[in-house]
C-alpha beads as a LAMMPS data file, in Angstrom:
LAMMPS data file: protein, C-alpha beads

389 atoms
388 bonds

1 atom types
1 bond types

-500.0 500.0 xlo xhi
-500.0 500.0 ylo yhi
-500.0 500.0 zlo zhi

Masses

1 110.0

Atoms # bond

1 1 1 -461.111 12.361 297.626
2 1 1 -457.923 13.469 295.778
3 1 1 -456.478 14.947 299.189
4 1 1 -457.247 11.719 301.035
5 1 1 -455.603 9.587 298.396
6 1 1 -452.386 11.748 298.504
7 1 1 -452.469 11.435 302.234
8 1 1 -452.721 7.572 301.930
9 1 1 -449.519 7.539 299.471
10 1 1 -447.658 9.523 302.239
11 1 1 -448.917 7.274 304.859
12 1 1 -447.112 4.245 303.575
13 1 1 -443.918 6.147 302.014
14 1 1 -443.212 8.249 305.374
15 1 1 -441.032 6.756 306.899
16 1 1 -440.071 7.977 309.197
17 1 1 -442.767 6.924 310.591
18 1 1 -444.507 7.173 313.638
19 1 1 -447.525 5.755 315.236
20 1 1 -450.833 4.480 314.651
21 1 1 -451.648 3.527 318.141
22 1 1 -450.074 6.852 319.254
23 1 1 -446.503 5.594 320.045
24 1 1 -445.174 6.941 323.170
25 1 1 -447.924 9.265 323.836
26 1 1 -447.049 12.432 325.961
27 1 1 -449.223 15.430 327.405
28 1 1 -449.463 18.555 325.235
29 1 1 -446.482 19.911 326.769
30 1 1 -443.148 19.035 325.152
31 1 1 -439.573 18.711 326.332
32 1 1 -436.181 19.416 324.549
33 1 1 -433.329 16.855 324.912
34 1 1 -430.099 16.500 322.957
35 1 1 -429.620 14.107 320.084
36 1 1 -428.574 11.066 322.517
37 1 1 -429.924 7.562 321.908
38 1 1 -432.407 6.345 324.782
39 1 1 -431.433 3.129 326.732
40 1 1 -433.111 -0.027 324.899
41 1 1 -435.612 -1.530 326.913
42 1 1 -435.663 -5.324 327.430
43 1 1 -438.510 -7.784 326.596
44 1 1 -438.729 -8.960 329.823
45 1 1 -439.451 -5.576 331.484
46 1 1 -441.943 -4.751 328.835
47 1 1 -443.732 -7.779 329.724
48 1 1 -444.272 -6.738 333.256
49 1 1 -445.363 -3.139 332.054
50 1 1 -448.293 -4.098 329.788
51 1 1 -451.314 -2.963 331.385
52 1 1 -453.536 -5.569 333.405
53 1 1 -456.306 -6.219 331.122
54 1 1 -459.023 -9.284 331.653
55 1 1 -458.848 -11.495 328.763
56 1 1 -455.790 -9.984 327.010
57 1 1 -453.063 -11.562 325.253
58 1 1 -449.491 -10.615 324.855
59 1 1 -448.005 -11.924 321.565
60 1 1 -444.101 -11.642 320.477
61 1 1 -443.196 -11.261 317.043
62 1 1 -439.662 -12.029 315.601
63 1 1 -438.178 -13.187 312.231
64 1 1 -436.550 -16.223 312.038
65 1 1 -433.118 -14.444 311.281
66 1 1 -431.268 -11.483 312.506
67 1 1 -430.545 -9.437 309.269
68 1 1 -427.594 -7.725 308.224
69 1 1 -428.471 -4.127 306.355
70 1 1 -426.877 -3.041 303.325
71 1 1 -427.746 0.222 301.407
72 1 1 -428.305 -0.089 297.424
73 1 1 -427.567 2.342 295.022
74 1 1 -424.682 4.044 296.920
75 1 1 -427.048 5.382 299.616
76 1 1 -427.003 5.044 303.424
77 1 1 -430.341 3.499 303.941
78 1 1 -431.881 0.081 303.611
79 1 1 -435.655 -0.812 303.849
80 1 1 -436.245 -4.391 304.928
81 1 1 -439.573 -6.324 305.247
82 1 1 -440.099 -9.684 307.058
83 1 1 -443.306 -11.698 307.510
84 1 1 -444.410 -12.956 311.057
85 1 1 -447.496 -14.820 312.102
86 1 1 -449.103 -13.968 315.292
87 1 1 -451.595 -17.057 314.998
88 1 1 -454.362 -14.886 315.866
89 1 1 -457.520 -17.217 316.120
90 1 1 -460.133 -14.456 316.777
91 1 1 -461.000 -11.110 315.709
92 1 1 -459.073 -8.581 318.148
93 1 1 -457.967 -5.208 319.077
94 1 1 -454.645 -4.106 319.783
95 1 1 -454.653 -2.038 323.165
96 1 1 -450.799 -1.766 323.545
97 1 1 -447.558 -2.482 322.026
98 1 1 -443.647 -2.213 322.311
99 1 1 -441.093 -2.662 319.787
100 1 1 -437.382 -3.359 320.412
101 1 1 -435.093 -1.933 317.621
102 1 1 -432.124 -3.721 319.503
103 1 1 -429.636 -1.640 317.368
104 1 1 -428.932 2.111 316.783
105 1 1 -429.257 1.388 313.143
106 1 1 -432.961 1.359 313.205
107 1 1 -434.449 4.309 311.937
108 1 1 -438.108 3.408 312.218
109 1 1 -440.492 0.556 311.903
110 1 1 -443.814 0.024 310.697
111 1 1 -446.117 -3.217 311.277
112 1 1 -448.572 -3.836 308.392
113 1 1 -451.636 -6.201 308.614
114 1 1 -451.690 -8.775 305.830
115 1 1 -455.328 -10.201 305.691
116 1 1 -455.673 -13.687 304.603
117 1 1 -456.385 -12.920 300.946
118 1 1 -452.925 -11.757 300.347
119 1 1 -451.316 -14.077 302.904
120 1 1 -449.990 -16.209 299.943
121 1 1 -448.415 -13.235 298.141
122 1 1 -446.484 -12.307 301.337
123 1 1 -445.226 -15.712 302.220
124 1 1 -443.735 -16.091 298.652
125 1 1 -442.130 -12.593 299.116
126 1 1 -440.696 -13.861 302.580
127 1 1 -438.256 -16.145 301.114
128 1 1 -438.448 -18.621 303.951
129 1 1 -438.121 -16.109 306.527
130 1 1 -435.261 -14.100 305.046
131 1 1 -437.426 -11.173 303.846
132 1 1 -437.273 -8.874 301.200
133 1 1 -436.194 -4.924 300.173
134 1 1 -439.135 -2.950 300.452
135 1 1 -438.615 0.520 299.571
136 1 1 -441.487 2.598 298.226
137 1 1 -445.129 3.093 298.928
138 1 1 -446.402 -0.622 299.473
139 1 1 -445.232 -3.206 301.776
140 1 1 -445.846 -6.103 299.296
141 1 1 -443.496 -6.337 296.362
142 1 1 -444.559 -5.472 292.966
143 1 1 -447.794 -3.536 293.765
144 1 1 -448.963 -0.253 292.633
145 1 1 -450.536 2.584 294.520
146 1 1 -453.802 1.222 293.905
147 1 1 -453.294 -1.653 296.361
148 1 1 -452.252 0.941 299.230
149 1 1 -455.066 -0.339 301.419
150 1 1 -454.616 -3.911 301.158
151 1 1 -451.915 -3.943 304.069
152 1 1 -453.221 -1.168 306.809
153 1 1 -450.862 -0.297 309.628
154 1 1 -451.153 -1.911 312.750
155 1 1 -448.469 -0.261 314.821
156 1 1 -445.304 1.708 314.335
157 1 1 -442.168 2.751 316.161
158 1 1 -439.629 5.668 315.984
159 1 1 -436.790 6.800 318.228
160 1 1 -437.631 7.518 321.812
161 1 1 -440.785 5.161 322.047
162 1 1 -441.220 2.433 324.673
163 1 1 -444.546 0.914 325.757
164 1 1 -447.373 2.449 323.845
165 1 1 -451.120 2.106 324.988
166 1 1 -454.310 3.409 322.995
167 1 1 -456.441 5.690 324.760
168 1 1 -459.129 4.152 326.970
169 1 1 -462.068 2.552 325.314
170 1 1 -460.344 2.410 321.961
171 1 1 -457.848 -0.042 319.952
172 1 1 -456.576 -0.814 316.639
173 1 1 -458.742 -3.672 315.003
174 1 1 -456.705 -6.890 314.122
175 1 1 -458.663 -9.547 312.164
176 1 1 -458.225 -13.271 312.783
177 1 1 -455.868 -15.177 310.576
178 1 1 -454.110 -12.032 309.638
179 1 1 -450.052 -12.183 309.249
180 1 1 -447.917 -9.257 309.948
181 1 1 -445.186 -7.174 307.901
182 1 1 -442.351 -5.871 309.822
183 1 1 -440.952 -3.101 307.785
184 1 1 -437.602 -1.715 309.133
185 1 1 -435.841 1.408 307.881
186 1 1 -432.146 0.905 308.801
187 1 1 -429.659 3.888 308.834
188 1 1 -426.459 2.897 307.881
189 1 1 -424.900 6.249 309.024
190 1 1 -425.175 4.377 312.445
191 1 1 -423.403 1.079 311.397
192 1 1 -424.302 -2.238 309.529
193 1 1 -424.260 -4.775 312.314
194 1 1 -426.592 -7.757 312.232
195 1 1 -429.837 -6.793 313.852
196 1 1 -432.580 -8.981 315.227
197 1 1 -435.866 -6.632 315.876
198 1 1 -438.820 -7.966 318.131
199 1 1 -442.426 -6.553 318.716
200 1 1 -444.701 -7.512 321.320
201 1 1 -448.478 -6.820 321.000
202 1 1 -451.148 -6.920 323.546
203 1 1 -454.586 -7.746 322.253
204 1 1 -458.074 -8.320 323.470
205 1 1 -460.932 -10.505 321.816
206 1 1 -463.399 -8.163 319.629
207 1 1 -466.250 -10.352 320.796
208 1 1 -465.763 -9.367 324.532
209 1 1 -464.176 -6.046 324.282
210 1 1 -466.428 -3.488 322.499
211 1 1 -463.818 -0.888 321.625
212 1 1 -463.898 2.188 319.489
213 1 1 -461.538 1.652 316.288
214 1 1 -458.651 4.009 315.959
215 1 1 -458.244 5.879 312.783
216 1 1 -455.257 7.915 311.274
217 1 1 -454.876 10.780 309.053
218 1 1 -451.690 11.810 307.970
219 1 1 -450.973 15.534 306.833
220 1 1 -447.509 16.268 304.954
221 1 1 -445.962 19.584 304.042
222 1 1 -442.676 19.364 301.534
223 1 1 -439.772 20.440 302.975
224 1 1 -437.405 22.739 300.762
225 1 1 -434.288 23.673 302.682
226 1 1 -431.329 25.277 300.759
227 1 1 -427.800 24.794 301.839
228 1 1 -426.966 27.428 304.656
229 1 1 -425.315 30.587 303.797
230 1 1 -421.624 30.186 303.101
231 1 1 -422.021 26.591 302.308
232 1 1 -421.712 25.155 298.792
233 1 1 -421.465 22.221 296.973
234 1 1 -422.735 20.608 293.839
235 1 1 -425.646 19.017 295.670
236 1 1 -426.928 22.612 296.928
237 1 1 -428.825 22.758 293.744
238 1 1 -432.309 21.688 294.064
239 1 1 -432.539 19.668 290.492
240 1 1 -429.325 17.779 291.135
241 1 1 -430.128 17.144 294.757
242 1 1 -433.646 15.512 293.365
243 1 1 -431.493 13.585 290.861
244 1 1 -429.201 12.258 293.547
245 1 1 -432.732 11.327 295.354
246 1 1 -433.993 9.333 292.643
247 1 1 -430.532 7.515 292.259
248 1 1 -430.800 6.394 295.803
249 1 1 -434.333 5.532 295.962
250 1 1 -435.962 5.401 292.588
251 1 1 -437.522 8.057 290.352
252 1 1 -440.884 7.348 291.870
253 1 1 -439.846 9.203 294.826
254 1 1 -438.938 12.217 292.908
255 1 1 -442.227 12.159 291.459
256 1 1 -443.853 11.790 294.813
257 1 1 -441.839 14.854 296.071
258 1 1 -443.179 16.877 292.989
259 1 1 -446.884 15.870 293.699
260 1 1 -446.617 16.802 297.366
261 1 1 -445.588 20.277 296.083
262 1 1 -448.256 20.625 293.642
263 1 1 -451.174 19.461 295.925
264 1 1 -449.861 22.113 298.481
265 1 1 -450.155 24.886 295.990
266 1 1 -446.474 25.284 295.127
267 1 1 -444.523 25.146 291.838
268 1 1 -443.040 21.689 291.793
269 1 1 -440.190 23.044 289.642
270 1 1 -439.231 26.314 291.479
271 1 1 -440.844 26.079 295.068
272 1 1 -440.289 28.357 297.767
273 1 1 -437.431 27.556 299.878
274 1 1 -436.317 28.199 303.409
275 1 1 -436.124 26.778 306.884
276 1 1 -439.975 26.447 307.455
277 1 1 -442.744 24.838 305.403
278 1 1 -446.547 24.703 305.551
279 1 1 -449.351 22.779 304.004
280 1 1 -453.353 22.990 304.684
281 1 1 -455.464 19.933 304.233
282 1 1 -459.149 19.614 304.317
283 1 1 -460.483 16.778 306.363
284 1 1 -462.577 14.320 304.879
285 1 1 -464.101 12.736 308.070
286 1 1 -466.163 13.823 311.116
287 1 1 -465.101 12.766 314.400
288 1 1 -462.674 13.513 317.456
289 1 1 -459.200 14.093 317.222
290 1 1 -457.474 12.460 320.531
291 1 1 -453.655 12.692 319.550
292 1 1 -451.262 14.556 317.237
293 1 1 -447.867 13.335 316.415
294 1 1 -445.074 15.209 314.887
295 1 1 -442.435 13.446 312.550
296 1 1 -439.470 15.175 310.919
297 1 1 -435.702 13.998 310.514
298 1 1 -432.784 15.078 312.026
299 1 1 -432.933 18.828 310.891
300 1 1 -436.360 19.268 312.449
301 1 1 -436.723 21.647 315.261
302 1 1 -440.614 22.326 315.740
303 1 1 -443.997 21.675 314.355
304 1 1 -447.141 23.682 314.578
305 1 1 -450.692 22.153 314.133
306 1 1 -453.698 24.565 313.654
307 1 1 -457.270 23.598 313.359
308 1 1 -459.055 25.963 310.881
309 1 1 -456.307 28.430 310.727
310 1 1 -456.979 32.217 310.015
311 1 1 -460.854 31.841 311.100
312 1 1 -462.309 32.820 314.519
313 1 1 -462.572 29.114 315.246
314 1 1 -458.958 28.627 315.019
315 1 1 -457.508 26.219 317.499
316 1 1 -453.937 25.158 318.050
317 1 1 -453.743 21.348 318.249
318 1 1 -449.905 21.299 318.600
319 1 1 -447.077 23.834 319.173
320 1 1 -443.875 21.607 319.659
321 1 1 -441.062 24.114 319.654
322 1 1 -438.213 21.531 320.825
323 1 1 -438.828 18.695 318.366
324 1 1 -436.043 15.990 318.996
325 1 1 -435.830 13.200 316.413
326 1 1 -434.343 10.765 319.033
327 1 1 -437.309 11.461 321.507
328 1 1 -440.533 11.270 319.296
329 1 1 -443.647 11.453 320.972
330 1 1 -447.408 11.933 320.340
331 1 1 -449.087 14.509 322.111
332 1 1 -452.711 13.962 323.479
333 1 1 -455.405 16.552 323.552
334 1 1 -456.441 17.663 327.049
335 1 1 -460.150 16.888 325.787
336 1 1 -461.024 15.183 322.519
337 1 1 -461.300 18.065 319.740
338 1 1 -464.522 17.400 317.528
339 1 1 -464.166 18.193 314.023
340 1 1 -466.476 17.750 311.158
341 1 1 -465.789 17.229 307.213
342 1 1 -464.603 20.199 305.461
343 1 1 -462.432 21.522 308.501
344 1 1 -459.059 22.384 307.769
345 1 1 -455.799 21.491 309.565
346 1 1 -452.468 23.356 308.772
347 1 1 -449.074 21.817 309.287
348 1 1 -446.050 23.991 309.930
349 1 1 -442.603 22.438 310.328
350 1 1 -439.319 24.450 311.380
351 1 1 -435.913 23.083 310.544
352 1 1 -432.287 24.047 311.428
353 1 1 -429.994 23.754 308.374
354 1 1 -426.742 24.278 310.164
355 1 1 -427.342 20.857 311.919
356 1 1 -426.141 19.187 308.688
357 1 1 -422.837 20.467 309.298
358 1 1 -423.128 19.738 313.045
359 1 1 -424.619 16.459 313.906
360 1 1 -422.092 13.540 313.935
361 1 1 -424.464 11.594 311.692
362 1 1 -424.665 14.270 308.947
363 1 1 -421.387 16.501 309.141
364 1 1 -419.359 14.164 306.879
365 1 1 -422.059 13.931 304.333
366 1 1 -421.756 16.207 301.192
367 1 1 -423.879 19.633 301.525
368 1 1 -427.072 19.566 299.731
369 1 1 -430.582 21.102 299.186
370 1 1 -432.691 18.961 301.556
371 1 1 -436.163 17.688 300.054
372 1 1 -438.689 15.389 301.511
373 1 1 -437.022 11.574 301.227
374 1 1 -437.040 8.506 302.754
375 1 1 -433.398 8.464 303.968
376 1 1 -432.363 9.517 307.563
377 1 1 -430.337 12.445 305.918
378 1 1 -433.301 13.443 303.841
379 1 1 -436.296 15.249 305.711
380 1 1 -440.138 14.973 306.137
381 1 1 -442.691 17.072 307.769
382 1 1 -445.581 14.803 308.499
383 1 1 -448.429 15.788 311.146
384 1 1 -450.247 12.413 312.381
385 1 1 -453.880 12.913 313.438
386 1 1 -455.278 9.867 315.537
387 1 1 -458.831 10.289 315.674
388 1 1 -462.244 8.142 316.360
389 1 1 -465.545 8.699 314.538

Bonds

1 1 1 2
2 1 2 3
3 1 3 4
4 1 4 5
5 1 5 6
6 1 6 7
7 1 7 8
8 1 8 9
9 1 9 10
10 1 10 11
11 1 11 12
12 1 12 13
13 1 13 14
14 1 14 15
15 1 15 16
16 1 16 17
17 1 17 18
18 1 18 19
19 1 19 20
20 1 20 21
21 1 21 22
22 1 22 23
23 1 23 24
24 1 24 25
25 1 25 26
26 1 26 27
27 1 27 28
28 1 28 29
29 1 29 30
30 1 30 31
31 1 31 32
32 1 32 33
33 1 33 34
34 1 34 35
35 1 35 36
36 1 36 37
37 1 37 38
38 1 38 39
39 1 39 40
40 1 40 41
41 1 41 42
42 1 42 43
43 1 43 44
44 1 44 45
45 1 45 46
46 1 46 47
47 1 47 48
48 1 48 49
49 1 49 50
50 1 50 51
51 1 51 52
52 1 52 53
53 1 53 54
54 1 54 55
55 1 55 56
56 1 56 57
57 1 57 58
58 1 58 59
59 1 59 60
60 1 60 61
61 1 61 62
62 1 62 63
63 1 63 64
64 1 64 65
65 1 65 66
66 1 66 67
67 1 67 68
68 1 68 69
69 1 69 70
70 1 70 71
71 1 71 72
72 1 72 73
73 1 73 74
74 1 74 75
75 1 75 76
76 1 76 77
77 1 77 78
78 1 78 79
79 1 79 80
80 1 80 81
81 1 81 82
82 1 82 83
83 1 83 84
84 1 84 85
85 1 85 86
86 1 86 87
87 1 87 88
88 1 88 89
89 1 89 90
90 1 90 91
91 1 91 92
92 1 92 93
93 1 93 94
94 1 94 95
95 1 95 96
96 1 96 97
97 1 97 98
98 1 98 99
99 1 99 100
100 1 100 101
101 1 101 102
102 1 102 103
103 1 103 104
104 1 104 105
105 1 105 106
106 1 106 107
107 1 107 108
108 1 108 109
109 1 109 110
110 1 110 111
111 1 111 112
112 1 112 113
113 1 113 114
114 1 114 115
115 1 115 116
116 1 116 117
117 1 117 118
118 1 118 119
119 1 119 120
120 1 120 121
121 1 121 122
122 1 122 123
123 1 123 124
124 1 124 125
125 1 125 126
126 1 126 127
127 1 127 128
128 1 128 129
129 1 129 130
130 1 130 131
131 1 131 132
132 1 132 133
133 1 133 134
134 1 134 135
135 1 135 136
136 1 136 137
137 1 137 138
138 1 138 139
139 1 139 140
140 1 140 141
141 1 141 142
142 1 142 143
143 1 143 144
144 1 144 145
145 1 145 146
146 1 146 147
147 1 147 148
148 1 148 149
149 1 149 150
150 1 150 151
151 1 151 152
152 1 152 153
153 1 153 154
154 1 154 155
155 1 155 156
156 1 156 157
157 1 157 158
158 1 158 159
159 1 159 160
160 1 160 161
161 1 161 162
162 1 162 163
163 1 163 164
164 1 164 165
165 1 165 166
166 1 166 167
167 1 167 168
168 1 168 169
169 1 169 170
170 1 170 171
171 1 171 172
172 1 172 173
173 1 173 174
174 1 174 175
175 1 175 176
176 1 176 177
177 1 177 178
178 1 178 179
179 1 179 180
180 1 180 181
181 1 181 182
182 1 182 183
183 1 183 184
184 1 184 185
185 1 185 186
186 1 186 187
187 1 187 188
188 1 188 189
189 1 189 190
190 1 190 191
191 1 191 192
192 1 192 193
193 1 193 194
194 1 194 195
195 1 195 196
196 1 196 197
197 1 197 198
198 1 198 199
199 1 199 200
200 1 200 201
201 1 201 202
202 1 202 203
203 1 203 204
204 1 204 205
205 1 205 206
206 1 206 207
207 1 207 208
208 1 208 209
209 1 209 210
210 1 210 211
211 1 211 212
212 1 212 213
213 1 213 214
214 1 214 215
215 1 215 216
216 1 216 217
217 1 217 218
218 1 218 219
219 1 219 220
220 1 220 221
221 1 221 222
222 1 222 223
223 1 223 224
224 1 224 225
225 1 225 226
226 1 226 227
227 1 227 228
228 1 228 229
229 1 229 230
230 1 230 231
231 1 231 232
232 1 232 233
233 1 233 234
234 1 234 235
235 1 235 236
236 1 236 237
237 1 237 238
238 1 238 239
239 1 239 240
240 1 240 241
241 1 241 242
242 1 242 243
243 1 243 244
244 1 244 245
245 1 245 246
246 1 246 247
247 1 247 248
248 1 248 249
249 1 249 250
250 1 250 251
251 1 251 252
252 1 252 253
253 1 253 254
254 1 254 255
255 1 255 256
256 1 256 257
257 1 257 258
258 1 258 259
259 1 259 260
260 1 260 261
261 1 261 262
262 1 262 263
263 1 263 264
264 1 264 265
265 1 265 266
266 1 266 267
267 1 267 268
268 1 268 269
269 1 269 270
270 1 270 271
271 1 271 272
272 1 272 273
273 1 273 274
274 1 274 275
275 1 275 276
276 1 276 277
277 1 277 278
278 1 278 279
279 1 279 280
280 1 280 281
281 1 281 282
282 1 282 283
283 1 283 284
284 1 284 285
285 1 285 286
286 1 286 287
287 1 287 288
288 1 288 289
289 1 289 290
290 1 290 291
291 1 291 292
292 1 292 293
293 1 293 294
294 1 294 295
295 1 295 296
296 1 296 297
297 1 297 298
298 1 298 299
299 1 299 300
300 1 300 301
301 1 301 302
302 1 302 303
303 1 303 304
304 1 304 305
305 1 305 306
306 1 306 307
307 1 307 308
308 1 308 309
309 1 309 310
310 1 310 311
311 1 311 312
312 1 312 313
313 1 313 314
314 1 314 315
315 1 315 316
316 1 316 317
317 1 317 318
318 1 318 319
319 1 319 320
320 1 320 321
321 1 321 322
322 1 322 323
323 1 323 324
324 1 324 325
325 1 325 326
326 1 326 327
327 1 327 328
328 1 328 329
329 1 329 330
330 1 330 331
331 1 331 332
332 1 332 333
333 1 333 334
334 1 334 335
335 1 335 336
336 1 336 337
337 1 337 338
338 1 338 339
339 1 339 340
340 1 340 341
341 1 341 342
342 1 342 343
343 1 343 344
344 1 344 345
345 1 345 346
346 1 346 347
347 1 347 348
348 1 348 349
349 1 349 350
350 1 350 351
351 1 351 352
352 1 352 353
353 1 353 354
354 1 354 355
355 1 355 356
356 1 356 357
357 1 357 358
358 1 358 359
359 1 359 360
360 1 360 361
361 1 361 362
362 1 362 363
363 1 363 364
364 1 364 365
365 1 365 366
366 1 366 367
367 1 367 368
368 1 368 369
369 1 369 370
370 1 370 371
371 1 371 372
372 1 372 373
373 1 373 374
374 1 374 375
375 1 375 376
376 1 376 377
377 1 377 378
378 1 378 379
379 1 379 380
380 1 380 381
381 1 381 382
382 1 382 383
383 1 383 384
384 1 384 385
385 1 385 386
386 1 386 387
387 1 387 388
388 1 388 389
């Protein structure tokens, strides 16, 4: 249960985030592209693209105001939450979604369900549609880690995603009367213009569509990426870099970094550094794996996910050797992979530290020892498993 709790913590703080309904699903083969922004889709085109499903309904969700991002604590990132009401009158399933960032500043977005029993708290935080700053592990302000399950994910977006559909016969359960929190991560390295994001969801009534609910398991590994050979600076010291991380996002994120290190069997004070990282997680559930989604930031170049590594039954679930932050995808298994509680999944990420001196977004920043962090200039290693019971 401890591993599952740690996974849940990463689930809500990762931002970078990726997909509950397997955002931007792709076949198991990956394609490498340059760091070039994809062309934004229009809401009108998306409406035509939603699949034709009897009894389905498409709802558009958008805050009352555009938001101008600003980075607190001298950083280059802003996390802002807004409450929207889908006016859902019956228990439903989400079968497709399309998020429109409408600006290059948007690093990722997560849509959280707000059940009726916490709706009043969310409405108070929303300040009449103006929203609230929402760094940290929970979508609602002032809540501790014990309340992580109070606002579960509904959907998510990362660069490169378009229309996202759930696997046939499955959906994301969406109870009636629920509200939605739109948590958006803005990367001010791309600018600070006003942004008015939008989400469209396609739903079907649960009473007439008996779908299998989708689940997520999120499996992190802690990046520890030293400055490249010949690159120097005060933040190339890991302790100094973590101190700076705490100044930008709060001391709780530094504690979180140390926690991941410990759970993955490393010394939090002096973990091994390099351009790869790995961690093996035991599964606490039995079912079938449908999709695997890799998530890293701008230094990430590859991820490998292996079921039961080092055993005769070892199976490679994902070997994405051409990861591109601007074209993130989920990878659908050729056939669902059956697993049982106690099976282990190993996640390994690879990085190119030199990209920090080469990419336009990063090369003007001070050199630093890069660890897990919520900022676009920090890193992550997160393998996301989409599964059914």
